[in-house]
N, C-alpha and C positions, 0 to 999 in steps of 0.2 A: 372412551368407554362405550361399549355397545350392550344392548339387551337382546337376548336371543328369544325366539318364539316361546320358549318354555318358561320365560321370566327370569332367567338367570343372567347375571351381569358378567361380561367378560372384560377384563382390564388387560391392555397390551403394555408391556414393559419393554423399553428399549435400553440396551446397554450402550452408553455413549463413549465407547472407546474405538480407537482405530487399531488396525493391525500394525505390527512393527514393520518398519521399512526394511527391506532385504537389500536395498542398494541405495547409496547416497548419490543424489543428483550432483552433477558437476557444477562447480562454481563458474560464474561468468568471468572471462579473462579480464584482468585488471589493465586499465589504460596506463600508458606511460605517463601521461600528463592530462590535466584538465584544461590547459590553455587551449583556446581556439574551439572548445567543445561547448555544446549547449547543454546545460544542466537544468532539468526540470525539478521544481519544488512543488510537491503534491500535498496540499492541505486537505485533511480529511474531515474538516469542520469541527474538531473537537476543540475545547477551550485551550488557549495559549499556544496552539500549534503555529499560528503566524509568527509569534514571538520567537519560538524555537527555530523555525525555518529561516527567519531573517538573520538570526545570529549565526547559524551555519553558513548562510550565504556570505555574510560579512567576513567570516573566517576563511572561507574558501577564496573569496575575491582577493584577500591579502597574499595568499600563496600562489594563486593563479589569476593574475591581472587581466589576462586575455580571455578568460571564460565568460560565457554569456549565460544568463539565467532567465528562465521563464516560469512564472508562478501560475499554478493550476489550482482550482478549488473544487472539490466534489460537492455535490448537492446534498449528500448526507453521508454519514460514516459507513453506512451499509453497502455502498456500491457506487459505481460510476457508469454513466451512460457510455455506449460504445464510441461515440463521437469524441468525447473527452479522452478515452483511452487511446484512440487513434492519434490524437494530438500529443499526448504524453509519450507515445511510442516513437515520435520523431526526434526525441531527445537522445543524447549520447549516453546520458546517465540520469537517474531519477533519484531524489531523495524524498522520503516521506517520514512522517513522525506522528506519534500519538501524544496529544496534549493532555491536560487536566492537572 
């Protein structure tokens, strides 16, 4: 909200909508197997995310016993520092979740 020199108040209103996508992004190609692959588990710091990611890890490890897992934890839910994202990018696949 701003006040003009004439003493009038101006209120700026934003419409929080996005334009409709005209093209669908391509999906990443699916790997034939996770065996021998490095799977990143990205914790976004929300409650119970660690429990959920550990359960996913256990289920995947049963089906893909040669898969390797690396756990990453963001500092906050709102973003991750570039160094962390560079480490995550080294994984063959990444799983993240929202807890609560």
